[in-house]
C-alpha positions in Angstrom: -33.1 39.4 16.1 -35.0 38.9 12.9 -34.2 40.6 9.3 -35.7 40.1 6.1 -35.1 41.4 2.6 -34.7 40.5 -1.1 -31.7 39.1 -2.9 -30.8 39.5 -6.5 -30.6 36.1 -8.2 -30.7 34.8 -11.9 -34.1 35.6 -13.3 -35.4 38.0 -10.4 -35.4 38.8 -6.5 -35.9 36.2 -3.9 -37.2 37.0 -0.3 -35.6 35.6 2.7 -35.6 36.0 6.6 -32.9 35.5 9.0 -33.1 34.8 12.8 -29.9 35.5 14.6 -29.5 35.6 18.4 -25.8 36.5 18.1 -24.7 32.7 19.2 -21.7 32.7 16.8 -22.4 29.4 15.7 -22.5 28.1 12.1 -25.7 29.2 10.4 -28.0 26.8 8.8 -29.9 27.4 5.4 -33.3 26.1 5.0 -34.3 24.7 1.4 -38.3 24.2 1.2 -40.1 21.5 -0.6 -42.1 21.9 -3.9 -41.0 22.7 -6.5 -43.1 25.8 -6.3 -43.9 25.9 -2.6 -42.6 28.2 0.1 -40.6 28.3 3.3 -44.1 29.1 5.1 -44.7 25.5 6.5 -41.1 25.4 7.9 -41.5 28.5 10.3 -41.2 26.3 13.2 -37.5 25.6 12.3 -36.8 29.4 13.3 -36.6 27.6 16.9 -33.3 26.4 15.6 -31.9 30.0 16.0 -31.5 29.4 20.0 -28.2 27.8 18.9 -27.3 29.2 15.6 -28.4 31.7 12.8 -31.4 30.4 10.8 -32.1 31.5 7.0 -35.3 30.7 5.4 -36.1 31.8 2.0 -38.8 31.4 -0.7 -37.4 30.1 -4.0 -37.8 32.2 -7.0 -41.3 32.0 -8.5 -43.2 31.2 -5.2 -43.9 32.6 -1.8 -42.9 36.1 -1.3 -40.3 36.1 -4.0 -40.9 37.6 -7.6 -42.7 35.8 -10.0 -41.0 36.2 -13.6 -42.9 34.9 -16.4 -40.0 32.8 -18.1 -40.4 29.1 -17.9 -36.9 28.3 -18.9 -36.0 29.5 -15.1 -37.5 26.2 -13.8 -34.6 24.2 -14.1 -32.7 22.4 -11.2 -29.3 23.9 -12.2 -30.7 27.3 -11.8 -32.1 26.5 -8.5 -28.6 25.5 -7.7 -27.1 28.8 -8.8 -29.7 30.6 -6.7 -28.5 28.9 -3.7 -25.0 30.0 -4.3 -26.0 33.4 -5.0 -27.9 33.7 -1.7 -24.9 32.2 0.2 -22.5 34.9 -1.4 -25.2 37.8 -0.8 -25.5 36.8 3.0 -21.7 36.1 3.4 -22.4 32.4 4.5 -18.9 31.1 4.2 -19.7 28.3 6.4 -23.1 26.8 6.5 -25.3 23.8 7.3 -28.0 22.9 4.7 -31.3 21.4 5.7 -33.4 20.5 2.9 -37.1 18.9 3.0 -38.4 16.8 0.1 -37.5 18.8 -3.3 -35.4 20.7 -1.0 -33.3 17.6 -0.6 -33.1 17.2 -4.3 -31.7 20.8 -4.6 -29.4 20.2 -1.5 -27.9 17.2 -3.3 -27.4 18.9 -6.5 -25.7 21.8 -4.9 -23.4 19.6 -2.7 -22.5 17.7 -5.7 -20.9 20.9 -7.2 -18.4 20.7 -4.6 -18.9 24.1 -2.9 -16.7 25.2 -0.1 -17.8 25.6 3.5 -20.9 23.1 3.5 -20.2 21.9 7.2 -23.2 19.5 6.9 -26.3 18.7 4.9 -29.6 17.4 6.3 -31.9 15.3 3.9 -35.4 15.6 5.5 -37.8 13.2 3.7 -35.3 13.0 0.7 -36.4 12.9 -3.1 -32.8 12.0 -4.4 -34.3 9.7 -7.5 -37.5 10.7 -9.2 -38.1 6.9 -10.5 -37.5 5.6 -7.2 -40.0 8.2 -5.6 -42.4 7.2 -8.3 -42.0 3.4 -7.5 -42.5 4.2 -3.8 -45.7 6.1 -4.4 -47.1 3.3 -6.5 -46.3 0.9 -3.6 -47.9 3.5 -1.3 -51.0 3.7 -3.3 -51.6 -0.3 -3.0 -52.1 0.1 0.9 -55.0 2.5 0.1 -58.6 1.3 -0.4 -59.1 0.1 -4.0 -61.6 2.6 -5.0 -59.1 5.4 -4.1 -56.4 3.5 -6.1 -59.0 3.4 -9.1 -59.9 7.1 -9.0 -56.3 8.2 -8.9 -55.3 6.0 -11.8 -58.4 6.8 -13.7 -57.9 10.8 -13.2 -54.2 10.5 -14.3 -55.3 8.5 -17.4 -58.0 11.0 -18.5 -55.9 14.1 -17.5 -58.5 15.1 -14.7 -55.8 15.6 -12.1 -57.7 18.9 -11.1 -61.0 17.3 -10.6 -62.8 17.1 -7.3 -62.5 13.3 -7.1 -58.9 13.3 -7.8 -58.5 16.0 -5.0 -60.5 13.9 -2.6 -58.7 10.6 -3.3 -55.4 12.7 -2.9 -56.6 13.8 0.6 -56.9 10.3 1.5 -53.5 9.5 0.5 -52.1 12.7 2.3 -53.7 11.6 5.6 -51.7 8.5 5.4 -48.6 9.3 3.8 -48.0 13.2 4.0 -49.3 14.5 7.5 -51.1 12.1 9.8 -52.5 15.0 12.2 -54.9 17.6 11.6 -52.9 20.3 9.7 -52.5 23.4 12.0 -54.8 26.2 10.9 -51.6 28.4 10.0 -50.7 26.0 7.5 -54.0 26.6 5.5 -53.1 30.3 5.1 -51.5 32.0 2.2 -52.5 29.4 -0.6 -51.4 32.0 -2.9 -47.7 31.3 -1.9 -47.7 28.1 -4.0 -47.1 28.1 -7.7 -48.4 25.2 -9.4 -47.0 26.1 -12.6 -43.5 25.4 -11.5 -44.4 22.0 -10.1 -46.2 20.9 -13.2 -43.1 22.0 -15.2 -40.6 20.4 -13.2 -42.7 17.5 -11.7 -45.9 17.0 -13.5 -49.6 17.3 -12.6 -49.4 14.3 -10.5 -47.4 13.1 -7.3 -47.5 9.6 -8.6 -46.2 10.1 -12.3 -43.2 12.0 -13.0 -43.6 14.1 -16.3 -41.7 17.2 -15.9 -38.0 18.0 -16.4 -36.9 16.2 -13.2 -38.2 12.9 -14.7 -34.7 11.5 -15.1 -33.1 12.9 -11.8 -31.3 10.2 -9.9 -28.1 11.0 -8.1 -28.0 7.9 -5.9 -24.7 6.7 -7.6 -23.0 9.9 -6.9 -23.9 10.0 -3.1 -20.5 8.4 -2.3 -19.1 11.8 -3.6 -20.9 13.8 -0.4 -18.0 14.0 1.8 -19.5 16.5 4.5 -21.3 15.0 7.6 -24.9 14.0 6.1 -27.9 13.0 8.1 -31.1 11.5 6.6 -34.3 11.6 8.2 -38.0 10.6 7.3 -41.1 9.4 9.0 -42.3 6.0 9.7 -45.2 6.5 7.2 -43.3 8.9 5.0 -43.8 9.2 1.1 -40.0 9.1 1.4 -40.1 5.7 2.7 -37.8 4.4 5.3 -36.6 1.8 2.9 -35.5 4.3 0.2 -34.2 7.0 2.8 -31.9 4.3 4.4 -30.9 3.1 1.0 -29.5 6.6 0.4 -28.1 6.9 3.7 -26.1 3.5 3.1 -24.7 5.3 -0.2 -23.3 8.1 1.6 -20.0 7.6 3.5 -20.5 8.1 7.3 -23.9 9.5 7.3 -26.4 8.9 9.9 -30.2 7.9 9.6 -33.1 8.5 11.9 -36.8 7.8 11.6 -39.5 9.8 13.2 -41.8 6.8 14.4 -44.9 9.0 14.7 -44.9 10.9 11.3 -45.4 10.9 7.7 -43.7 13.5 5.3 -44.0 16.3 7.6 -42.2 15.4 11.1 -41.3 18.9 11.6 -45.1 19.6 12.1 -46.1 16.0 13.3 -43.5 15.6 15.9 -41.8 19.3 16.0 -39.9 18.8 19.3 -38.3 15.7 18.5 -37.4 17.0 14.9 -35.7 20.2 16.4 -33.8 17.8 19.0 -32.5 15.4 16.2 -31.6 18.0 13.8 -30.2 20.3 16.2 -28.1 17.7 18.0 -26.5 16.7 14.7 -25.5 20.1 13.9 -24.1 20.6 17.4 -22.1 17.3 17.0 -20.8 18.4 13.6 -19.7 21.9 15.0 -18.0 20.1 18.0 -15.8 17.8 15.9 
């Protein structure tokens, strides 16, 4: 059964949807990427509802949620507070958390507040250190044609990240490190769900240089404090590189690590059946222990 609605959070109302086939197993809540994106691209994860309730939501300011005109809302701590408010509103006393990309930043920051009832956390293509992410992207760029590297560097320096040539260069990067298959048509729908203003405030105008308020974010040294079972995943060609993802996993006691061999940053689209299998089996293992 699918239900949807709105939940009051600090700053406005967020839209959510819940898939529940009455299995009685521990729910999983999905934290989408961005910041300022939506859960739209993660719709395939509703298939996890064969085993447990699945909750997807659009973070405040994007997707189908309200868009308040208050720049002070776009802070990590408020998004952490928002997640707690959603759990309370939906009575999610026990929950698995699955974050993707920026959603892992949020998941880690939330778990480090030591909330009760988090049975496991899944870090899909994690960004748990803005400085490390920036370093990895600079290394990834060096794997591309020199003219693409030069275009991206020049456009960043000139403040021309909204130019056509920058976007064309980003497309080359994306086909290598974001999604290595042609994006399904449905993913091209609803560009209005994105809110680039939030992305610019929190990250900056470019993927490769962090200028926003997440610039100093780095919770690597605190990962040892995450005591619930944790799973780290990434694609072999991911922006969230296997080397860095494994480094995070080694920093988290007892965590598991998995690489999707035929994926970049979107294994839930590039290898959907394998992604559902790996994530589903991990949550089933946690529930059984």
